[in-house]
N, CA, C and O atoms as a DFTB+ gen file, in Angstrom:
344 C
 N C O
     1  1     -74.686      40.751      72.660
     2  2     -73.904      41.745      71.830
     3  2     -73.830      41.195      70.293
     4  3     -74.329      41.746      69.312
     5  1     -72.986      39.809      70.321
     6  2     -72.284      39.229      69.131
     7  2     -74.044      39.152      68.537
     8  3     -74.215      40.001      67.662
     9  1     -75.049      38.502      68.775
    10  2     -76.452      38.353      68.129
    11  2     -76.344      39.906      66.870
    12  3     -76.244      39.912      65.644
    13  1     -76.402      40.773      67.634
    14  2     -76.875      42.361      67.161
    15  2     -75.337      42.449      66.257
    16  3     -75.426      43.267      65.341
    17  1     -74.235      41.899      66.329
    18  2     -73.504      42.162      65.150
    19  2     -73.443      41.475      63.903
    20  3     -73.208      41.972      62.802
    21  1     -73.676      40.286      64.181
    22  2     -74.054      39.092      63.407
    23  2     -75.330      39.637      62.470
    24  3     -75.291      39.736      61.244
    25  1     -76.558      39.995      63.395
    26  2     -77.263      40.380      62.283
    27  2     -76.890      41.357      61.281
    28  3     -76.943      41.184      60.063
    29  1     -76.464      42.521      61.965
    30  2     -75.693      43.788      61.415
    31  2     -74.922      43.464      60.268
    32  3     -74.926      44.411      59.481
    33  1     -74.381      42.668      59.942
    34  2     -73.603      41.778      59.150
    35  2     -74.569      41.581      58.116
    36  3     -74.673      42.112      57.010
    37  1     -75.318      40.634      58.749
    38  2     -75.952      39.870      57.514
    39  2     -77.190      41.315      56.587
    40  3     -77.466      41.356      55.388
    41  1     -77.548      42.045      57.420
    42  2     -78.494      42.790      56.935
    43  2     -77.723      43.916      55.707
    44  3     -78.371      44.341      54.751
    45  1     -76.321      44.264      55.936
    46  2     -75.469      44.982      55.202
    47  2     -74.952      44.220      54.185
    48  3     -74.408      44.688      53.185
    49  1     -75.152      42.757      54.481
    50  2     -74.913      42.105      53.284
    51  2     -75.747      41.448      52.277
    52  3     -75.461      40.635      51.398
    53  1     -76.945      42.046      52.651
    54  2     -78.523      42.263      51.704
    55  2     -78.717      43.523      50.941
    56  3     -79.191      43.714      49.821
    57  1     -78.156      44.461      51.969
    58  2     -78.038      45.825      51.469
    59  2     -76.892      45.568      50.081
    60  3     -77.514      45.537      49.020
    61  1     -76.044      45.466      49.987
    62  2     -74.906      45.368      49.090
    63  2     -75.428      45.965      47.948
    64  3     -75.196      47.071      47.461
    65  1     -76.574      44.577      47.400
    66  2     -76.736      44.882      45.774
    67  2     -78.015      46.074      46.246
    68  3     -79.055      45.894      46.879
    69  1     -77.596      46.960      45.816
    70  2     -78.666      48.280      45.318
    71  2     -79.457      48.137      44.062
    72  3     -79.040      48.731      43.068
    73  1     -80.010      47.775      44.020
    74  2     -81.019      47.547      42.440
    75  2     -81.820      48.545      42.740
    76  3     -82.440      48.690      41.687
    77  1     -82.135      49.168      43.329
    78  2     -83.251      50.522      43.268
    79  2     -82.057      51.394      43.037
    80  3     -82.249      52.567      43.360
    81  1     -80.737      51.085      42.506
    82  2     -80.311      52.532      41.820
    83  2     -79.736      52.078      40.809
    84  3     -79.245      52.999      40.157
    85  1     -79.522      50.847      40.262
    86  2     -79.249      50.673      38.692
    87  2     -79.781      51.133      37.693
    88  3     -79.457      50.528      36.671
    89  1     -80.582      52.093      37.525
    90  2     -81.104      52.729      36.473
    91  2     -81.345      54.223      36.565
    92  3     -81.470      55.061      35.673
    93  1     -81.378      54.332      37.917
    94  2     -81.347      56.080      38.281
    95  2     -80.324      56.380      37.675
    96  3     -79.334      55.648      37.651
    97  1     -80.412      57.640      37.021
    98  2     -79.578      58.589      36.571
    99  2     -79.020      59.804      37.152
   100  3     -78.240      60.614      36.652
   101  1     -79.588      59.775      38.346
   102  2     -79.101      61.269      39.087
   103  2     -78.355      61.466      39.580
   104  3     -78.114      60.352      40.045
   105  1     -77.506      62.194      40.009
   106  2     -76.041      62.501      40.476
   107  2     -76.118      63.044      41.959
   108  3     -76.786      64.060      42.151
   109  1     -75.315      62.277      43.290
   110  2     -74.931      62.950      44.159
   111  2     -73.978      63.260      44.715
   112  3     -73.027      62.536      45.007
   113  1     -74.113      64.328      44.920
   114  2     -71.883      64.900      45.408
   115  2     -71.423      65.011      43.782
   116  3     -70.196      64.916      43.823
   117  1     -71.682      65.110      42.894
   118  2     -70.932      65.162      41.581
   119  2     -70.451      63.482      41.137
   120  3     -69.572      63.127      40.351
   121  1     -71.206      62.816      41.804
   122  2     -71.069      61.457      40.904
   123  2     -72.782      60.880      41.044
   124  3     -73.738      61.413      41.607
   125  1     -72.676      59.510      40.237
   126  2     -73.912      58.739      40.041
   127  2     -74.256      58.307      41.548
   128  3     -73.321      58.152      42.334
   129  1     -75.320      58.150      41.881
   130  2     -76.100      57.822      43.192
   131  2     -75.903      56.875      44.064
   132  3     -75.868      56.812      45.292
   133  1     -75.733      55.865      42.851
   134  2     -75.371      54.164      43.062
   135  2     -73.862      54.046      43.552
   136  3     -73.543      53.047      44.197
   137  1     -73.086      54.860      43.318
   138  2     -71.544      55.190      43.843
   139  2     -71.668      55.857      45.032
   140  3     -71.291      55.381      46.102
   141  1     -72.082      56.733      44.928
   142  2     -72.449      57.489      46.603
   143  2     -73.177      56.627      47.560
   144  3     -72.971      56.753      48.767
   145  1     -74.006      55.771      47.102
   146  2     -74.473      54.740      47.895
   147  2     -73.145      53.935      48.651
   148  3     -72.625      54.032      49.763
   149  1     -72.932      53.232      47.639
   150  2     -71.653      52.422      47.721
   151  2     -70.464      52.821      48.391
   152  3     -69.702      52.032      48.950
   153  1     -70.268      54.426      48.311
   154  2     -69.279      54.689      49.256
   155  2     -69.590      55.217      51.048
   156  3     -68.750      55.251      51.947
   157  1     -71.065      55.581      51.134
   158  2     -71.644      55.649      52.563
   159  2     -71.584      54.255      52.864
   160  3     -71.114      54.111      53.993
   161  1     -72.050      52.461      51.964
   162  2     -72.578      51.881      52.452
   163  2     -70.628      50.702      52.970
   164  3     -70.482      49.817      53.814
   165  1     -69.587      51.320      51.988
   166  2     -68.770      51.082      52.986
   167  2     -67.694      51.588      53.917
   168  3     -66.674      50.973      54.227
   169  1     -68.061      52.805      54.326
   170  2     -68.068      53.388      55.776
   171  2     -68.842      52.682      56.656
   172  3     -68.352      52.208      57.681
   173  1     -70.196      52.537      56.323
   174  2     -70.718      51.691      57.417
   175  2     -70.507      50.010      57.520
   176  3     -70.799      49.290      58.475
   177  1     -69.934      49.645      56.288
   178  2     -68.988      48.261      56.968
   179  2     -68.419      48.189      57.187
   180  3     -68.062      47.072      57.561
   181  1     -67.548      49.304      57.254
   182  2     -65.913      49.582      58.538
   183  2     -66.882      49.531      59.717
   184  3     -67.131      48.496      60.335
   185  1     -67.373      50.648      59.963
   186  2     -67.837      50.417      61.274
   187  2     -68.925      49.404      61.885
   188  3     -69.300      49.408      63.058
   189  1     -69.274      48.710      61.074
   190  2     -69.881      47.401      61.853
   191  2     -68.880      46.186      61.641
   192  3     -68.999      45.279      62.465
   193  1     -68.133      46.068      60.884
   194  2     -66.751      45.295      61.449
   195  2     -65.839      45.652      62.549
   196  3     -65.384      44.791      63.301
   197  1     -65.547      46.984      62.663
   198  2     -64.856      47.486      63.795
   199  2     -66.041      46.688      65.179
   200  3     -65.613      45.964      66.078
   201  1     -66.958      46.928      65.064
   202  2     -67.931      46.747      66.259
   203  2     -67.738      44.804      66.137
   204  3     -68.028      44.331      67.236
   205  1     -67.375      43.775      65.194
   206  2     -67.123      42.707      65.304
   207  2     -65.865      42.596      66.069
   208  3     -65.827      42.184      67.229
   209  1     -65.157      42.857      65.598
   210  2     -63.828      42.904      66.003
   211  2     -64.138      43.120      67.918
   212  3     -64.084      42.233      68.770
   213  1     -64.416      44.421      68.089
   214  2     -64.616      44.679      69.350
   215  2     -65.924      43.996      70.405
   216  3     -65.810      43.871      71.624
   217  1     -66.830      43.710      69.803
   218  2     -67.596      42.933      70.623
   219  2     -67.548      41.416      70.184
   220  3     -67.279      40.845      71.241
   221  1     -67.666      40.422      69.175
   222  2     -67.789      39.890      68.802
   223  2     -66.770      38.501      68.535
   224  3     -67.044      37.335      68.250
   225  1     -65.422      39.246      68.779
   226  2     -64.057      38.240      68.059
   227  2     -64.341      37.529      68.867
   228  3     -65.092      37.886      69.775
   229  1     -63.846      36.327      68.795
   230  2     -63.126      35.285      69.972
   231  2     -62.263      34.987      70.598
   232  3     -61.371      34.213      70.249
   233  1     -62.364      35.576      71.711
   234  2     -61.019      35.812      72.347
   235  2     -60.758      34.518      72.904
   236  3     -59.675      34.153      72.449
   237  1     -61.228      33.661      73.662
   238  2     -61.237      32.001      74.004
   239  2     -60.112      31.197      73.147
   240  3     -59.339      30.273      73.402
   241  1     -60.531      32.379      71.466
   242  2     -59.348      30.650      70.585
   243  2     -57.895      31.627      70.626
   244  3     -56.868      30.948      70.597
   245  1     -57.684      33.176      70.693
   246  2     -56.473      33.900      71.228
   247  2     -56.110      33.387      72.118
   248  3     -55.133      32.693      71.835
   249  1     -56.464      33.325      73.448
   250  2     -55.901      32.478      74.617
   251  2     -55.458      31.481      74.877
   252  3     -54.590      31.282      75.727
   253  1     -56.286      30.219      73.781
   254  2     -55.983      29.086      73.617
   255  2     -54.029      29.070      72.766
   256  3     -52.922      28.836      73.250
   257  1     -54.520      29.458      71.323
   258  2     -53.700      29.499      70.694
   259  2     -52.172      30.462      71.821
   260  3     -51.167      29.751      71.831
   261  1     -52.059      31.277      72.309
   262  2     -51.080      31.894      73.050
   263  2     -50.592      30.823      74.664
   264  3     -49.608      31.094      75.352
   265  1     -51.150      30.141      74.831
   266  2     -50.995      29.197      75.273
   267  2     -50.688      27.467      75.213
   268  3     -50.467      26.760      76.196
   269  1     -50.752      26.943      73.539
   270  2     -50.597      26.297      73.257
   271  2     -48.805      25.570      73.359
   272  3     -47.925      26.406      73.151
   273  1     -48.541      24.767      73.524
   274  2     -47.480      23.929      73.827
   275  2     -46.567      24.387      72.316
   276  3     -45.433      24.867      72.318
   277  1     -47.234      24.151      71.339
   278  2     -46.654      24.753      69.846
   279  2     -46.590      25.438      69.798
   280  3     -45.666      25.643      69.011
   281  1     -47.246      26.938      70.371
   282  2     -47.115      27.929      69.788
   283  2     -45.689      28.904      69.311
   284  3     -44.663      28.918      69.991
   285  1     -45.800      29.409      68.485
   286  2     -43.938      30.049      68.093
   287  2     -43.537      31.153      69.052
   288  3     -44.348      32.030      69.348
   289  1     -42.330      31.134      69.537
   290  2     -41.887      32.075      70.121
   291  2     -41.456      33.640      69.895
   292  3     -41.310      34.589      70.665
   293  1     -41.302      33.442      68.287
   294  2     -41.116      34.493      67.714
   295  2     -42.044      35.375      67.374
   296  3     -41.783      36.350      66.669
   297  1     -42.732      35.223      67.649
   298  2     -44.389      36.139      67.208
   299  2     -44.216      37.261      67.667
   300  3     -43.852      37.559      68.804
   301  1     -44.588      38.245      66.391
   302  2     -43.945      39.787      66.751
   303  2     -45.552      39.900      67.997
   304  3     -45.281      40.710      68.883
   305  1     -46.519      39.495      68.120
   306  2     -47.403      40.196      69.161
   307  2     -46.475      39.492      70.557
   308  3     -46.768      40.076      71.600
   309  1     -45.644      38.593      70.706
   310  2     -45.571      38.698      71.818
   311  2     -44.388      39.564      72.475
   312  3     -43.458      39.939      71.760
   313  1     -44.450      40.007      74.394
   314  2     -43.484      40.279      74.709
   315  2     -42.202      39.746      74.575
   316  3     -42.169      38.516      74.535
   317  1     -41.107      40.351      74.493
   318  2     -40.115      39.975      74.124
   319  2     -39.028      39.324      75.279
   320  3     -37.971      38.701      75.183
   321  1     -40.037      39.908      76.659
   322  2     -39.477      39.690      77.966
   323  2     -40.547      38.411      78.274
   324  3     -40.661      38.016      79.435
   325  1     -41.090      37.974      77.513
   326  2     -41.582      36.741      77.781
   327  2     -41.128      35.508      77.030
   328  3     -41.494      34.333      77.046
   329  1     -40.385      36.052      76.496
   330  2     -40.037      34.756      75.222
   331  2     -38.845      34.139      76.150
   332  3     -38.218      34.835      76.949
   333  1     -38.639      32.916      75.971
   334  2     -37.649      32.078      76.544
   335  2     -37.104      31.355      75.760
   336  3     -37.710      30.479      75.143
   337  1     -35.322      31.691      75.588
   338  2     -34.567      30.751      74.888
   339  2     -34.700      29.741      75.050
   340  3     -35.206      29.284      76.075
   341  1     -33.996      28.590      73.411
   342  2     -34.429      27.420      73.996
   343  2     -32.887      26.775      74.974
   344  3     -32.957      25.726      75.615
């Protein structure tokens, strides 16, 4: 799944520069078509990054950080019951 997410992000990176709408005077939804393209592109990128966080996030790094001996005990993402006082 990681390869699919990374491929999608690479494709969206390439599609970011919409050279096909640079000189297009048409209007869509009351705004220039290039602006409409970028609004829709941004919505798709939001979904792609949600997929990246959901399926391609390196959970092994978070697990290692939580169990590190020098990890701060007052992090807001920790359960207050698991924090040991010195």
